[in-house]
Structures are given as C-alpha cells and as structure tokens.
N, CA and C of each residue as an Amber inpcrd file, in Angstrom:
protein
   264
  -5.8780000   6.3650000  11.7670000  -6.0090000   5.0390000  12.3280000
  -5.3070000   5.0120000  13.6740000  -6.0310000   5.2150000  14.6860000
  -5.4260000   5.2410000  16.0090000  -5.3010000   3.8220000  16.5680000
  -6.1960000   3.4320000  17.4320000  -6.1020000   2.1210000  18.0560000
  -7.0190000   1.0880000  17.4160000  -7.8290000   1.4870000  16.4710000
  -8.7650000   0.5470000  15.8560000  -8.1520000  -0.0860000  14.6090000
  -8.6340000  -1.2880000  14.2890000  -8.1900000  -1.9720000  13.0800000
  -9.2340000  -1.7710000  12.0050000  -8.7800000  -1.5080000  10.8060000
  -9.6870000  -1.3720000   9.6690000  -9.4660000  -2.5780000   8.7670000
 -10.5410000  -3.3360000   8.5540000 -10.4790000  -4.4870000   7.6620000
 -11.1350000  -4.1070000   6.3480000 -10.4750000  -4.4470000   5.2530000
 -10.9950000  -4.1320000   3.9270000 -11.2110000  -5.4180000   3.1470000
 -12.3170000  -5.4740000   2.4210000 -12.5900000  -6.5750000   1.5080000
 -12.5050000  -6.0090000   0.1010000 -11.6760000  -6.6170000  -0.7330000
 -11.4230000  -6.1080000  -2.0760000 -12.2760000  -6.8390000  -3.1090000
 -12.2950000  -6.3220000  -4.3280000 -13.1290000  -6.8620000  -5.4020000
 -12.8050000  -8.3230000  -5.7150000 -11.5630000  -8.7380000  -5.4970000
 -11.1950000 -10.1300000  -5.7670000 -11.5630000 -11.0650000  -4.6190000
 -12.1950000 -10.5320000  -3.5620000 -12.6370000 -11.3460000  -2.4310000
 -11.6350000 -11.4360000  -1.2960000 -10.4350000 -10.9180000  -1.4990000
  -9.4240000 -10.9840000  -0.4420000  -9.7510000  -9.9790000   0.6630000
  -9.3980000 -10.3340000   1.8890000  -9.6120000  -9.4600000   3.0430000
  -8.2820000  -9.1860000   3.7060000  -8.0610000  -7.9420000   4.0650000
  -6.8080000  -7.5480000   4.7010000  -7.0770000  -6.5210000   5.7900000
  -6.2280000  -6.5220000   6.8110000  -6.2370000  -5.4750000   7.8280000
  -5.2790000  -4.4020000   7.3440000  -5.7490000  -3.1580000   7.3040000
  -4.9260000  -2.0640000   6.7820000  -3.9230000  -1.5880000   7.8170000
  -2.7420000  -1.2880000   7.3370000  -1.6850000  -0.7270000   8.1830000
  -1.7430000   0.7910000   8.0630000  -1.3220000   1.5060000   9.1070000
  -1.3580000   2.9740000   9.0340000  -0.3410000   3.5300000   8.0390000
  -0.6090000   4.7260000   7.5520000   0.2570000   5.3840000   6.5700000
   1.6550000   5.5910000   7.1410000   1.7610000   5.7950000   8.4510000
   3.0620000   6.0180000   9.0780000   3.9960000   4.8220000   8.8920000
   3.4420000   3.6240000   8.6990000   4.2630000   2.4230000   8.5110000
   4.6300000   2.1750000   7.0520000   4.2050000   3.0360000   6.1600000
   4.5020000   2.8540000   4.7380000   5.9990000   2.8970000   4.4630000
   6.7340000   3.6340000   5.2690000   8.1860000   3.7020000   5.0960000
   8.8570000   2.3640000   5.3930000   8.1990000   1.5250000   6.2040000
   8.7570000   0.2240000   6.5750000   8.3620000  -0.8900000   5.6030000
   7.5570000  -0.5750000   4.5990000   7.0720000  -1.5940000   3.6660000
   8.2220000  -2.2210000   2.8970000   8.1060000  -3.5110000   2.6640000
   9.0930000  -4.2440000   1.8890000   8.9990000  -3.7800000   0.4430000
  10.0690000  -3.2160000  -0.0780000  10.0800000  -2.6380000  -1.4260000
   9.9780000  -3.7060000  -2.5200000  10.1860000  -4.9600000  -2.1680000
  10.1270000  -6.0350000  -3.1560000   8.7300000  -6.6270000  -3.3010000
   7.8280000  -6.2810000  -2.3680000   6.4840000  -6.8590000  -2.4020000
   5.4760000  -5.8430000  -2.9260000   4.4540000  -6.3500000  -3.5880000
   3.3980000  -5.4890000  -4.1160000   2.4490000  -5.1050000  -2.9850000
   2.0610000  -3.8290000  -2.9470000   1.1650000  -3.3630000  -1.9010000
  -0.1170000  -2.8080000  -2.5100000  -1.1540000  -2.7140000  -1.6600000
  -2.3970000  -2.0520000  -2.0280000  -2.5290000  -0.8240000  -1.1550000
  -2.7410000   0.3100000  -1.7920000  -2.9620000   1.5640000  -1.0760000
  -4.4550000   1.8540000  -1.1510000  -5.0970000   2.0380000   0.0140000
  -6.5320000   2.3010000   0.0780000  -6.7270000   3.7750000   0.4220000
  -7.5570000   4.4360000  -0.3710000  -7.8080000   5.8580000  -0.1770000
  -9.0470000   6.0760000   0.6910000  -9.1810000   7.2730000   1.2330000
 -10.2920000   7.6050000   2.1210000 -11.6330000   7.5770000   1.4030000
 -11.6460000   7.6960000   0.0740000 -12.9000000   7.6400000  -0.6690000
 -13.3010000   6.2150000  -1.0490000 -12.5230000   5.2130000  -0.6020000
 -12.8610000   3.8120000  -0.8400000 -12.1660000   3.1780000  -2.0290000
 -11.5260000   3.9580000  -2.8700000 -10.8020000   3.3940000  -4.0000000
  -9.4710000   2.8280000  -3.5260000  -8.8840000   1.9540000  -4.3510000
  -7.5570000   1.4200000  -4.0210000  -6.7670000   1.1850000  -5.2970000
  -5.4630000   1.0710000  -5.1300000  -4.5890000   0.7930000  -6.2620000
  -3.4630000  -0.1300000  -5.8090000  -2.9950000  -0.9680000  -6.7180000
  -1.8770000  -1.8700000  -6.4400000  -0.5910000  -1.2270000  -6.9360000
   0.4580000  -1.2910000  -6.1080000   1.7250000  -0.6400000  -6.4390000
   2.9160000  -1.5110000  -6.0890000   4.0170000  -1.2440000  -6.7570000
   5.3350000  -1.7360000  -6.3510000   6.1060000  -0.5070000  -5.9300000
   6.4930000  -0.4080000  -4.6730000   7.1990000   0.7770000  -4.1920000
   8.5900000   0.9100000  -4.7860000   9.2050000  -0.1820000  -5.1820000
  10.5930000  -0.1310000  -5.6160000  10.8120000   0.0600000  -7.0950000
   9.7500000   0.1700000  -7.8900000   9.9220000   0.2940000  -9.3320000
   9.8120000   1.7410000  -9.7780000  10.7090000   2.1390000 -10.6480000
  10.6740000   3.4860000 -11.2170000  10.1910000   3.3630000 -12.6590000
   9.1450000   4.0960000 -12.9920000   8.6220000   4.0660000 -14.3530000
   8.2060000   5.4730000 -14.7540000   9.0830000   6.2150000 -15.4190000
   8.7640000   7.6000000 -15.7990000   7.5100000   7.7230000 -16.6570000
   7.2080000   6.7070000 -17.4830000   6.0210000   6.7670000 -18.3340000
   4.7440000   6.7900000 -17.4940000   4.7560000   6.1150000 -16.3480000
   3.5820000   6.0970000 -15.4820000   3.6160000   7.2180000 -14.4500000
   4.6750000   8.0110000 -14.4470000   4.7680000   9.1260000 -13.5160000
   5.1560000   8.6990000 -12.1150000   5.8740000   7.5860000 -11.9770000
   6.2820000   7.1130000 -10.6550000   7.5980000   7.7930000 -10.2820000
   7.5830000   8.4720000  -9.1810000   8.7350000   9.2550000  -8.7470000
   9.0350000   8.9920000  -7.2790000  10.1880000   9.4490000  -6.8180000
  10.5670000   9.2740000  -5.4120000   9.8230000  10.2930000  -4.5510000
   9.2690000   9.8200000  -3.4310000   8.5120000  10.6860000  -2.5220000
   9.0870000  10.5380000  -1.1190000   9.7810000  11.5450000  -0.6460000
  10.3130000  11.6060000   0.7170000  10.9160000  10.2860000   1.1790000
  10.5590000   9.8480000   2.3840000  11.1010000   8.6120000   2.9400000
  10.2270000   7.4150000   2.6310000   9.1330000   7.6330000   1.9120000
   8.1930000   6.5460000   1.6630000   8.5670000   5.7120000   0.4520000
   9.6960000   5.9840000  -0.1480000  10.0880000   5.2060000  -1.3060000
   9.4930000   5.7980000  -2.5640000   8.9760000   4.9490000  -3.4140000
   8.4710000   5.3910000  -4.7050000   6.9590000   5.2600000  -4.7570000
   6.2770000   6.3490000  -5.0350000   4.8290000   6.3680000  -5.1860000
   4.4850000   7.0980000  -6.4760000   3.3700000   6.7420000  -7.1120000
   2.9660000   7.5090000  -8.2970000   2.7920000   8.9850000  -7.9500000
   3.0560000   9.8210000  -8.9060000   3.0870000  11.2610000  -8.7060000
   1.7670000  11.8280000  -8.1890000   0.6270000  11.2880000  -8.6160000
  -0.6650000  11.8300000  -8.2330000  -1.1460000  11.4330000  -6.8490000
  -0.4790000  10.5130000  -6.1730000  -0.9370000  10.0470000  -4.8610000
  -0.4570000  11.0000000  -3.7780000  -1.3950000  11.5150000  -3.0150000
  -1.0680000  12.3960000  -1.9010000  -1.2430000  11.6170000  -0.6050000
  -0.2680000  11.7060000   0.2780000  -0.2790000  10.9130000   1.5030000
  -1.4730000  11.2310000   2.3970000  -1.9690000  12.4590000   2.3760000
  -3.0910000  12.8100000   3.2390000  -4.4050000  12.1940000   2.7540000
  -4.4410000  11.6740000   1.5140000  -5.6490000  11.0250000   0.9940000
  -5.6530000   9.5220000   1.2360000  -4.5620000   8.9760000   1.7560000
  -4.4510000   7.5380000   1.9840000  -5.0190000   7.1820000   3.3590000
  -5.9100000   6.1720000   3.3880000  -6.4690000   5.6880000   4.6430000
  -5.5520000   4.6330000   5.2550000  -4.9980000   3.7860000   4.4350000
  -4.1180000   2.7280000   4.9150000  -3.5650000   1.9390000   3.7480000
  -2.8110000   0.9040000   4.0680000  -2.2070000   0.0750000   3.0360000
  -2.0430000  -1.3370000   3.5710000  -1.8470000  -2.2670000   2.6550000
  -1.5910000  -3.6590000   3.0280000  -0.8000000  -4.2980000   1.9000000
  -0.2430000  -5.4560000   2.1790000   0.4200000  -6.2050000   1.1230000
  -0.6480000  -6.8960000   0.2880000  -0.4620000  -6.9400000  -1.0270000
  -1.4580000  -7.5580000  -1.9060000  -1.5550000  -9.0560000  -1.6270000
  -0.4340000  -9.6980000  -1.4730000  -0.4130000 -11.1230000  -1.1700000
   0.1850000 -11.3090000   0.2150000  -0.4500000 -12.1010000   1.0820000
   0.1100000 -12.3070000   2.4180000   1.4290000 -13.0660000   2.3490000
   2.2560000 -12.8310000   3.3450000   3.5610000 -13.5000000   3.3960000
   3.3360000 -14.9920000   3.6210000   3.9310000 -15.8100000   2.8090000
   3.7860000 -17.2520000   2.9410000   4.8260000 -17.7860000   3.9160000
   4.3860000 -18.5620000   4.8610000   5.3240000 -19.1970000   5.7840000
   5.6220000 -20.5950000   5.2710000   6.8010000 -21.0630000   5.5320000
   7.1620000 -22.4070000   5.0760000   6.4770000 -23.4380000   5.9550000
   5.9270000 -24.4410000   5.3080000   5.2530000 -25.5210000   6.0400000
   6.1920000 -26.7100000   6.1020000   6.3380000 -27.2320000   7.2860000
   7.2380000 -28.3810000   7.4450000   6.4580000 -29.6050000   7.7660000
C-alpha cells in the first residue's frame, strides 16, 4: 500500500479504509481490529489478549497475533468499530 487508499466493504455492510501493515505496531491494543488478507478474507482480533487455547502468541513488535497469521499475507488492517467522538 504505497500512496493509494484501499477501501473495504465487509459482510456486515461496514466500510473502512485499510491502514498499512507497517502501522500495525501503532494500533491501540485495547480496541478490536480487522486484519484483511491479500486473498480477500479477514478476521477480527484483539491485539492485547493472550489465549493459548486459540494459539495467540507474541509476534515481534506488532503485539499479539494468532500463530497462523503471517505478516506478508496481510494486505491491511482497520479498527472494527470507528472511534466515537464526543458530541456536545
């Protein structure tokens, strides 16, 4: 993902602009994210949760990712729910 934006529409109807894999290290560990793969599949994750039964382990500087996810197969990522701003 160089200078172009990739917009994804998910099965639930939500639309998001994908962030590059290089920014995954900056992701808020408290928020749920969606990782989109180059083959079009996606999965929802919590980077900060450790669950040995699901095979979630620590991966380099990117925090916690499931064991089977390889960074070179990821096209981009986004937050599952957009950040809510306070309305005054």
